[in-house]
Structures are given as C-alpha cells and as structure tokens.
mmCIF file as gemmi writes it, N, C-alpha and C atoms, coordinates in Angstrom:
data_model
loop_
_atom_site.group_PDB
_atom_site.id
_atom_site.type_symbol
_atom_site.label_atom_id
_atom_site.label_alt_id
_atom_site.label_comp_id
_atom_site.label_asym_id
_atom_site.label_entity_id
_atom_site.label_seq_id
_atom_site.pdbx_PDB_ins_code
_atom_site.Cartn_x
_atom_site.Cartn_y
_atom_site.Cartn_z
_atom_site.occupancy
_atom_site.B_iso_or_equiv
_atom_site.pdbx_formal_charge
_atom_site.auth_seq_id
_atom_site.auth_asym_id
_atom_site.pdbx_PDB_model_num
ATOM 1 N N . MET Axp A 1 ? 0.844 -1.166 0 1 0 ? 1 A 1
ATOM 2 C CA . MET Axp A 1 ? 0 0 0 1 0 ? 1 A 1
ATOM 3 C C . MET Axp A 1 ? 0.895 1.236 0 1 0 ? 1 A 1
ATOM 4 N N . GLU Axp A 2 ? 0.584 2.181 -0.837 1 0 ? 2 A 1
ATOM 5 C CA . GLU Axp A 2 ? 1.346 3.422 -0.935 1 0 ? 2 A 1
ATOM 6 C C . GLU Axp A 2 ? 0.972 4.368 0.209 1 0 ? 2 A 1
ATOM 7 N N . PRO Axp A 3 ? 1.971 4.994 0.865 1 0 ? 3 A 1
ATOM 8 C CA . PRO Axp A 3 ? 1.636 5.962 1.92 1 0 ? 3 A 1
ATOM 9 C C . PRO Axp A 3 ? 1.043 7.23 1.316 1 0 ? 3 A 1
ATOM 10 N N . HIS Axp A 4 ? 0.143 7.816 2.029 1 0 ? 4 A 1
ATOM 11 C CA . HIS Axp A 4 ? -0.492 9.067 1.587 1 0 ? 4 A 1
ATOM 12 C C . HIS Axp A 4 ? 0.474 10.214 1.831 1 0 ? 4 A 1
ATOM 13 N N . THR Axp A 5 ? 0.946 10.854 0.784 1 0 ? 5 A 1
ATOM 14 C CA . THR Axp A 5 ? 1.953 11.908 0.941 1 0 ? 5 A 1
ATOM 15 C C . THR Axp A 5 ? 1.404 13.303 0.708 1 0 ? 5 A 1
ATOM 16 N N . GLU Axp A 6 ? 0.273 13.407 0.073 1 0 ? 6 A 1
ATOM 17 C CA . GLU Axp A 6 ? -0.311 14.728 -0.162 1 0 ? 6 A 1
ATOM 18 C C . GLU Axp A 6 ? -1.533 14.892 0.737 1 0 ? 6 A 1
ATOM 19 N N . ALA Axp A 7 ? -1.526 15.968 1.494 1 0 ? 7 A 1
ATOM 20 C CA . ALA Axp A 7 ? -2.647 16.228 2.396 1 0 ? 7 A 1
ATOM 21 C C . ALA Axp A 7 ? -3.167 17.629 2.156 1 0 ? 7 A 1
ATOM 22 N N . THR Axp A 8 ? -4.436 17.787 2.305 1 0 ? 8 A 1
ATOM 23 C CA . THR Axp A 8 ? -5.054 19.1 2.188 1 0 ? 8 A 1
ATOM 24 C C . THR Axp A 8 ? -5.142 19.708 3.58 1 0 ? 8 A 1
ATOM 25 N N . LEU Axp A 9 ? -4.599 20.918 3.724 1 0 ? 9 A 1
ATOM 26 C CA . LEU Axp A 9 ? -4.662 21.583 5.015 1 0 ? 9 A 1
ATOM 27 C C . LEU Axp A 9 ? -6.085 22.052 5.278 1 0 ? 9 A 1
ATOM 28 N N . VAL Axp A 10 ? -6.542 21.826 6.476 1 0 ? 10 A 1
ATOM 29 C CA . VAL Axp A 10 ? -7.88 22.225 6.887 1 0 ? 10 A 1
ATOM 30 C C . VAL Axp A 10 ? -7.729 23.3 7.948 1 0 ? 10 A 1
ATOM 31 N N . PRO Axp A 11 ? -8.414 24.453 7.8 1 0 ? 11 A 1
ATOM 32 C CA . PRO Axp A 11 ? -8.282 25.501 8.816 1 0 ? 11 A 1
ATOM 33 C C . PRO Axp A 11 ? -8.879 25.049 10.14 1 0 ? 11 A 1
ATOM 34 N N . PRO Axp A 12 ? -8.355 25.576 11.259 1 0 ? 12 A 1
ATOM 35 C CA . PRO Axp A 12 ? -8.945 25.239 12.556 1 0 ? 12 A 1
ATOM 36 C C . PRO Axp A 12 ? -10.42 25.633 12.589 1 0 ? 12 A 1
ATOM 37 N N . LEU Axp A 13 ? -11.191 24.892 13.354 1 0 ? 13 A 1
ATOM 38 C CA . LEU Axp A 13 ? -12.63 25.134 13.418 1 0 ? 13 A 1
ATOM 39 C C . LEU Axp A 13 ? -12.954 26.553 13.869 1 0 ? 13 A 1
ATOM 40 N N . ALA Axp A 14 ? -12.133 27.123 14.767 1 0 ? 14 A 1
ATOM 41 C CA . ALA Axp A 14 ? -12.401 28.47 15.269 1 0 ? 14 A 1
ATOM 42 C C . ALA Axp A 14 ? -12.279 29.517 14.166 1 0 ? 14 A 1
ATOM 43 N N . SER Axp A 15 ? -11.529 29.238 13.089 1 0 ? 15 A 1
ATOM 44 C CA . SER Axp A 15 ? -11.337 30.234 12.046 1 0 ? 15 A 1
ATOM 45 C C . SER Axp A 15 ? -12.428 30.177 10.975 1 0 ? 15 A 1
ATOM 46 N N . VAL Axp A 16 ? -13.264 29.171 11.022 1 0 ? 16 A 1
ATOM 47 C CA . VAL Axp A 16 ? -14.338 29.039 10.044 1 0 ? 16 A 1
ATOM 48 C C . VAL Axp A 16 ? -15.576 29.746 10.58 1 0 ? 16 A 1
ATOM 49 N N . PRO Axp A 17 ? -16.082 30.761 9.856 1 0 ? 17 A 1
ATOM 50 C CA . PRO Axp A 17 ? -17.269 31.461 10.354 1 0 ? 17 A 1
ATOM 51 C C . PRO Axp A 17 ? -18.5 30.566 10.297 1 0 ? 17 A 1
ATOM 52 N N . LEU Axp A 18 ? -19.356 30.718 11.28 1 0 ? 18 A 1
ATOM 53 C CA . LEU Axp A 18 ? -20.598 29.958 11.312 1 0 ? 18 A 1
ATOM 54 C C . LEU Axp A 18 ? -21.608 30.578 10.36 1 0 ? 18 A 1
ATOM 55 N N . PRO Axp A 19 ? -22.463 29.782 9.757 1 0 ? 19 A 1
ATOM 56 C CA . PRO Axp A 19 ? -23.481 30.35 8.869 1 0 ? 19 A 1
ATOM 57 C C . PRO Axp A 19 ? -24.446 31.213 9.671 1 0 ? 19 A 1
ATOM 58 N N . ARG Axp A 20 ? -24.839 32.317 9.089 1 0 ? 20 A 1
ATOM 59 C CA . ARG Axp A 20 ? -25.759 33.236 9.767 1 0 ? 20 A 1
ATOM 60 C C . ARG Axp A 20 ? -27.035 33.381 8.945 1 0 ? 20 A 1
ATOM 61 N N . ASP Axp A 21 ? -28.108 33.594 9.638 1 0 ? 21 A 1
ATOM 62 C CA . ASP Axp A 21 ? -29.385 33.841 8.985 1 0 ? 21 A 1
ATOM 63 C C . ASP Axp A 21 ? -29.395 35.298 8.537 1 0 ? 21 A 1
ATOM 64 N N . SER Axp A 22 ? -29.409 35.537 7.235 1 0 ? 22 A 1
ATOM 65 C CA . SER Axp A 22 ? -29.322 36.905 6.717 1 0 ? 22 A 1
ATOM 66 C C . SER Axp A 22 ? -30.617 37.688 6.915 1 0 ? 22 A 1
ATOM 67 N N . SER Axp A 23 ? -31.714 37.011 7.257 1 0 ? 23 A 1
ATOM 68 C CA . SER Axp A 23 ? -32.981 37.712 7.418 1 0 ? 23 A 1
ATOM 69 C C . SER Axp A 23 ? -33.087 38.426 8.766 1 0 ? 23 A 1
ATOM 70 N N . SER Axp A 24 ? -32.279 38.024 9.753 1 0 ? 24 A 1
ATOM 71 C CA . SER Axp A 24 ? -32.364 38.674 11.058 1 0 ? 24 A 1
ATOM 72 C C . SER Axp A 24 ? -31.347 39.803 11.152 1 0 ? 24 A 1
ATOM 73 N N . ALA Axp A 25 ? -31.7 40.828 11.898 1 0 ? 25 A 1
ATOM 74 C CA . ALA Axp A 25 ? -30.82 41.975 12.074 1 0 ? 25 A 1
ATOM 75 C C . ALA Axp A 25 ? -29.692 41.607 13.036 1 0 ? 25 A 1
ATOM 76 N N . VAL Axp A 26 ? -28.516 42.127 12.767 1 0 ? 26 A 1
ATOM 77 C CA . VAL Axp A 26 ? -27.364 41.87 13.619 1 0 ? 26 A 1
ATOM 78 C C . VAL Axp A 26 ? -27.421 42.847 14.794 1 0 ? 26 A 1
ATOM 79 N N . PRO Axp A 27 ? -27.434 42.34 16.026 1 0 ? 27 A 1
ATOM 80 C CA . PRO Axp A 27 ? -27.502 43.248 17.176 1 0 ? 27 A 1
ATOM 81 C C . PRO Axp A 27 ? -26.193 44.021 17.322 1 0 ? 27 A 1
ATOM 82 N N . ALA Axp A 28 ? -26.304 45.228 17.854 1 0 ? 28 A 1
ATOM 83 C CA . ALA Axp A 28 ? -25.126 46.054 18.086 1 0 ? 28 A 1
ATOM 84 C C . ALA Axp A 28 ? -24.299 45.445 19.212 1 0 ? 28 A 1
ATOM 85 N N . PRO Axp A 29 ? -22.974 45.493 19.095 1 0 ? 29 A 1
ATOM 86 C CA . PRO Axp A 29 ? -22.164 44.932 20.17 1 0 ? 29 A 1
ATOM 87 C C . PRO Axp A 29 ? -22.376 45.692 21.476 1 0 ? 29 A 1
ATOM 88 N N . SER Axp A 30 ? -22.402 44.949 22.546 1 0 ? 30 A 1
ATOM 89 C CA . SER Axp A 30 ? -22.648 45.541 23.854 1 0 ? 30 A 1
ATOM 90 C C . SER Axp A 30 ? -21.374 46.153 24.402 1 0 ? 30 A 1
ATOM 91 N N . THR Axp A 31 ? -21.508 47.285 25.088 1 0 ? 31 A 1
ATOM 92 C CA . THR Axp A 31 ? -20.351 47.899 25.728 1 0 ? 31 A 1
ATOM 93 C C . THR Axp A 31 ? -20.235 47.43 27.169 1 0 ? 31 A 1
ATOM 94 N N . ASP Axp A 32 ? -21.219 46.665 27.638 1 0 ? 32 A 1
ATOM 95 C CA . ASP Axp A 32 ? -21.169 46.122 28.986 1 0 ? 32 A 1
ATOM 96 C C . ASP Axp A 32 ? -20.205 44.939 29.024 1 0 ? 32 A 1
ATOM 97 N N . HIS Axp A 33 ? -19.652 44.712 30.179 1 0 ? 33 A 1
ATOM 98 C CA . HIS Axp A 33 ? -18.779 43.566 30.378 1 0 ? 33 A 1
ATOM 99 C C . HIS Axp A 33 ? -19.502 42.591 31.299 1 0 ? 33 A 1
ATOM 100 N N . ALA Axp A 34 ? -20.073 41.552 30.722 1 0 ? 34 A 1
ATOM 101 C CA . ALA Axp A 34 ? -20.725 40.505 31.506 1 0 ? 34 A 1
ATOM 102 C C . ALA Axp A 34 ? -19.829 39.278 31.47 1 0 ? 34 A 1
ATOM 103 N N . THR Axp A 35 ? -19.229 38.96 32.601 1 0 ? 35 A 1
ATOM 104 C CA . THR Axp A 35 ? -18.301 37.837 32.656 1 0 ? 35 A 1
ATOM 105 C C . THR Axp A 35 ? -18.994 36.583 33.166 1 0 ? 35 A 1
ATOM 106 N N . SER Axp A 36 ? -18.447 35.441 32.78 1 0 ? 36 A 1
ATOM 107 C CA . SER Axp A 36 ? -18.956 34.158 33.244 1 0 ? 36 A 1
ATOM 108 C C . SER Axp A 36 ? -17.798 33.164 33.254 1 0 ? 36 A 1
ATOM 109 N N . THR Axp A 37 ? -18.029 32.036 33.875 1 0 ? 37 A 1
ATOM 110 C CA . THR Axp A 37 ? -17.042 30.968 33.864 1 0 ? 37 A 1
ATOM 111 C C . THR Axp A 37 ? -17.677 29.715 33.285 1 0 ? 37 A 1
ATOM 112 N N . SER Axp A 38 ? -16.852 28.902 32.647 1 0 ? 38 A 1
ATOM 113 C CA . SER Axp A 38 ? -17.318 27.629 32.104 1 0 ? 38 A 1
ATOM 114 C C . SER Axp A 38 ? -16.227 26.593 32.359 1 0 ? 38 A 1
ATOM 115 N N . GLU Axp A 39 ? -16.578 25.347 32.14 1 0 ? 39 A 1
ATOM 116 C CA . GLU Axp A 39 ? -15.618 24.281 32.4 1 0 ? 39 A 1
ATOM 117 C C . GLU Axp A 39 ? -15.405 23.437 31.16 1 0 ? 39 A 1
ATOM 118 N N . ARG Axp A 40 ? -14.136 23.075 30.957 1 0 ? 40 A 1
ATOM 119 C CA . ARG Axp A 40 ? -13.754 22.147 29.897 1 0 ? 40 A 1
ATOM 120 C C . ARG Axp A 40 ? -12.877 21.095 30.544 1 0 ? 40 A 1
ATOM 121 N N . GLY Axp A 41 ? -13.437 19.949 30.742 1 0 ? 41 A 1
ATOM 122 C CA . GLY Axp A 41 ? -12.699 18.888 31.419 1 0 ? 41 A 1
ATOM 123 C C . GLY Axp A 41 ? -12.393 19.298 32.845 1 0 ? 41 A 1
ATOM 124 N N . SER Axp A 42 ? -11.127 19.255 33.206 1 0 ? 42 A 1
ATOM 125 C CA . SER Axp A 42 ? -10.739 19.62 34.571 1 0 ? 42 A 1
ATOM 126 C C . SER Axp A 42 ? -10.33 21.09 34.675 1 0 ? 42 A 1
ATOM 127 N N . PHE Axp A 43 ? -10.562 21.875 33.621 1 0 ? 43 A 1
ATOM 128 C CA . PHE Axp A 43 ? -10.177 23.282 33.622 1 0 ? 43 A 1
ATOM 129 C C . PHE Axp A 43 ? -11.393 24.189 33.67 1 0 ? 43 A 1
ATOM 130 N N . SER Axp A 44 ? -11.236 25.327 34.309 1 0 ? 44 A 1
ATOM 131 C CA . SER Axp A 44 ? -12.277 26.342 34.395 1 0 ? 44 A 1
ATOM 132 C C . SER Axp A 44 ? -11.781 27.569 33.634 1 0 ? 44 A 1
ATOM 133 N N . LEU Axp A 45 ? -12.657 28.169 32.83 1 0 ? 45 A 1
ATOM 134 C CA . LEU Axp A 45 ? -12.288 29.308 31.995 1 0 ? 45 A 1
ATOM 135 C C . LEU Axp A 45 ? -13.206 30.486 32.281 1 0 ? 45 A 1
ATOM 136 N N . ALA Axp A 46 ? -12.631 31.674 32.298 1 0 ? 46 A 1
ATOM 137 C CA . ALA Axp A 46 ? -13.418 32.896 32.444 1 0 ? 46 A 1
ATOM 138 C C . ALA Axp A 46 ? -13.548 33.534 31.067 1 0 ? 46 A 1
ATOM 139 N N . ALA Axp A 47 ? -14.714 34.097 30.766 1 0 ? 47 A 1
ATOM 140 C CA . ALA Axp A 47 ? -14.944 34.754 29.487 1 0 ? 47 A 1
ATOM 141 C C . ALA Axp A 47 ? -15.832 35.966 29.694 1 0 ? 47 A 1
ATOM 142 N N . CYS Axp A 48 ? -15.756 36.907 28.752 1 0 ? 48 A 1
ATOM 143 C CA . CYS Axp A 48 ? -16.542 38.14 28.829 1 0 ? 48 A 1
ATOM 144 C C . CYS Axp A 48 ? -17.271 38.345 27.507 1 0 ? 48 A 1
ATOM 145 N N . THR Axp A 49 ? -18.359 39.096 27.547 1 0 ? 49 A 1
ATOM 146 C CA . THR Axp A 49 ? -19.126 39.369 26.339 1 0 ? 49 A 1
ATOM 147 C C . THR Axp A 49 ? -18.362 40.264 25.364 1 0 ? 49 A 1
ATOM 148 N N . CYS Axp A 50 ? -17.299 40.937 25.831 1 0 ? 50 A 1
ATOM 149 C CA . CYS Axp A 50 ? -16.507 41.793 24.94 1 0 ? 50 A 1
ATOM 150 C C . CYS Axp A 50 ? -15.519 40.98 24.114 1 0 ? 50 A 1
ATOM 151 N N . GLY Axp A 51 ? -15.395 39.679 24.39 1 0 ? 51 A 1
ATOM 152 C CA . GLY Axp A 51 ? -14.483 38.827 23.641 1 0 ? 51 A 1
ATOM 153 C C . GLY Axp A 51 ? -13.265 38.394 24.438 1 0 ? 51 A 1
ATOM 154 N N . TRP Axp A 52 ? -13.046 38.974 25.6 1 0 ? 52 A 1
ATOM 155 C CA . TRP Axp A 52 ? -11.907 38.628 26.434 1 0 ? 52 A 1
ATOM 156 C C . TRP Axp A 52 ? -12.081 37.213 26.963 1 0 ? 52 A 1
ATOM 157 N N . ARG Axp A 53 ? -10.973 36.487 27.059 1 0 ? 53 A 1
ATOM 158 C CA . ARG Axp A 53 ? -10.967 35.155 27.658 1 0 ? 53 A 1
ATOM 159 C C . ARG Axp A 53 ? -9.783 35.052 28.585 1 0 ? 53 A 1
ATOM 160 N N . GLY Axp A 54 ? -10.021 34.531 29.756 1 0 ? 54 A 1
ATOM 161 C CA . GLY Axp A 54 ? -8.956 34.337 30.724 1 0 ? 54 A 1
ATOM 162 C C . GLY Axp A 54 ? -8.245 33.015 30.48 1 0 ? 54 A 1
ATOM 163 N N . PRO Axp A 55 ? -7.134 32.813 31.165 1 0 ? 55 A 1
ATOM 164 C CA . PRO Axp A 55 ? -6.412 31.549 31.014 1 0 ? 55 A 1
ATOM 165 C C . PRO Axp A 55 ? -7.175 30.389 31.638 1 0 ? 55 A 1
ATOM 166 N N . ALA Axp A 56 ? -6.9 29.195 31.156 1 0 ? 56 A 1
ATOM 167 C CA . ALA Axp A 56 ? -7.516 28.001 31.732 1 0 ? 56 A 1
ATOM 168 C C . ALA Axp A 56 ? -6.914 27.757 33.109 1 0 ? 56 A 1
ATOM 169 N N . ARG Axp A 57 ? -7.765 27.537 34.072 1 0 ? 57 A 1
ATOM 170 C CA . ARG Axp A 57 ? -7.319 27.331 35.455 1 0 ? 57 A 1
ATOM 171 C C . ARG Axp A 57 ? -7.884 26.013 35.976 1 0 ? 57 A 1
ATOM 172 N N . ARG Axp A 58 ? -7.135 25.359 36.818 1 0 ? 58 A 1
ATOM 173 C CA . ARG Axp A 58 ? -7.66 24.161 37.489 1 0 ? 58 A 1
ATOM 174 C C . ARG Axp A 58 ? -8.531 24.563 38.672 1 0 ? 58 A 1
ATOM 175 N N . SER Axp A 59 ? -8.361 25.771 39.163 1 0 ? 59 A 1
ATOM 176 C CA . SER Axp A 59 ? -9.127 26.262 40.305 1 0 ? 59 A 1
ATOM 177 C C . SER Axp A 59 ? -10.286 27.133 39.81 1 0 ? 59 A 1
ATOM 178 N N . ARG Axp A 60 ? -11.508 26.76 40.159 1 0 ? 60 A 1
ATOM 179 C CA . ARG Axp A 60 ? -12.671 27.575 39.794 1 0 ? 60 A 1
ATOM 180 C C . ARG Axp A 60 ? -12.578 28.954 40.425 1 0 ? 60 A 1
ATOM 181 N N . ASP Axp A 61 ? -12.071 29.003 41.657 1 0 ? 61 A 1
ATOM 182 C CA . ASP Axp A 61 ? -11.955 30.271 42.361 1 0 ? 61 A 1
ATOM 183 C C . ASP Axp A 61 ? -11.022 31.233 41.62 1 0 ? 61 A 1
ATOM 184 N N . LEU Axp A 62 ? -9.9 30.735 41.109 1 0 ? 62 A 1
ATOM 185 C CA . LEU Axp A 62 ? -8.989 31.6 40.357 1 0 ? 62 A 1
ATOM 186 C C . LEU Axp A 62 ? -9.629 32.083 39.056 1 0 ? 62 A 1
ATOM 187 N N . ALA Axp A 63 ? -10.397 31.237 38.399 1 0 ? 63 A 1
ATOM 188 C CA . ALA Axp A 63 ? -11.097 31.651 37.173 1 0 ? 63 A 1
ATOM 189 C C . ALA Axp A 63 ? -12.115 32.743 37.496 1 0 ? 63 A 1
ATOM 190 N N . ARG Axp A 64 ? -12.82 32.611 38.62 1 0 ? 64 A 1
ATOM 191 C CA . ARG Axp A 64 ? -13.773 33.654 39.029 1 0 ? 64 A 1
ATOM 192 C C . ARG Axp A 64 ? -13.045 34.962 39.337 1 0 ? 64 A 1
ATOM 193 N N . LYS Axp A 65 ? -11.876 34.857 39.985 1 0 ? 65 A 1
ATOM 194 C CA . LYS Axp A 65 ? -11.101 36.071 40.279 1 0 ? 65 A 1
ATOM 195 C C . LYS Axp A 65 ? -10.601 36.732 38.997 1 0 ? 65 A 1
ATOM 196 N N . ASP Axp A 66 ? -10.223 35.943 37.991 1 0 ? 66 A 1
ATOM 197 C CA . ASP Axp A 66 ? -9.829 36.501 36.693 1 0 ? 66 A 1
ATOM 198 C C . ASP Axp A 66 ? -10.987 37.287 36.075 1 0 ? 66 A 1
ATOM 199 N N . ALA Axp A 67 ? -12.189 36.691 36.142 1 0 ? 67 A 1
ATOM 200 C CA . ALA Axp A 67 ? -13.366 37.351 35.578 1 0 ? 67 A 1
ATOM 201 C C . ALA Axp A 67 ? -13.691 38.633 36.33 1 0 ? 67 A 1
ATOM 202 N N . THR Axp A 68 ? -13.603 38.59 37.661 1 0 ? 68 A 1
ATOM 203 C CA . THR Axp A 68 ? -13.877 39.786 38.474 1 0 ? 68 A 1
ATOM 204 C C . THR Axp A 68 ? -12.839 40.862 38.195 1 0 ? 68 A 1
ATOM 205 N N . GLY Axp A 69 ? -11.586 40.466 38.032 1 0 ? 69 A 1
ATOM 206 C CA . GLY Axp A 69 ? -10.525 41.425 37.752 1 0 ? 69 A 1
ATOM 207 C C . GLY Axp A 69 ? -10.655 42.063 36.379 1 0 ? 69 A 1
ATOM 208 N N . HIS Axp A 70 ? -11.268 41.381 35.432 1 0 ? 70 A 1
ATOM 209 C CA . HIS Axp A 70 ? -11.442 41.95 34.088 1 0 ? 70 A 1
ATOM 210 C C . HIS Axp A 70 ? -12.56 42.972 34.038 1 0 ? 70 A 1
ATOM 211 N N . ALA Axp A 71 ? -13.654 42.696 34.734 1 0 ? 71 A 1
ATOM 212 C CA . ALA Axp A 71 ? -14.83 43.578 34.668 1 0 ? 71 A 1
ATOM 213 C C . ALA Axp A 71 ? -14.492 44.94 35.267 1 0 ? 71 A 1
ATOM 214 N N . PRO Axp A 72 ? -14.772 46.031 34.535 1 0 ? 72 A 1
ATOM 215 C CA . PRO Axp A 72 ? -14.497 47.368 35.063 1 0 ? 72 A 1
ATOM 216 C C . PRO Axp A 72 ? -15.399 47.681 36.245 1 0 ? 72 A 1
ATOM 217 N N . GLU Axp A 73 ? -14.888 48.45 37.147 1 0 ? 73 A 1
ATOM 218 C CA . GLU Axp A 73 ? -15.635 48.825 38.365 1 0 ? 73 A 1
ATOM 219 C C . GLU Axp A 73 ? -16.728 49.81 38.039 1 0 ? 73 A 1
C-alpha cells in the first residue's frame, strides 16, 4: 500500500465562520462587560461578552477572580 503523501490543510474550526441567517438583524455589540465561567474537562475558563478570555485554570476560584478582575468597576 502506498503511503499518503499529499494532504489538504484544513483551517482550525475556530477560524471558520458559522453560517448566519441573513434575514435577522445583527444586534449592536454591547459595551457592557458581563463575565462568566465555564468548564472544559478539569479546567475552568473565564470569558466576557466583549471577547476577552482568561487563562484556563484548574481552580474555579482563580477563574472567578480573573473574571472579576477583568470587569471594570
């Protein structure tokens, strides 16, 4: 069997835009900073509606502190 030597590069999933419904109006970006935390496996991540993302942490408390530290007073 011949080894496969030519491969087509596939862009990472994050770089591929999701299909959008063109009939709905695009909401204006919010200037508010609403932070939240989520979990991926054993890691906790902080994220904000402005697009900011904190580092992955094993401690939920540290992820919450990252989110609190990002949000403006």
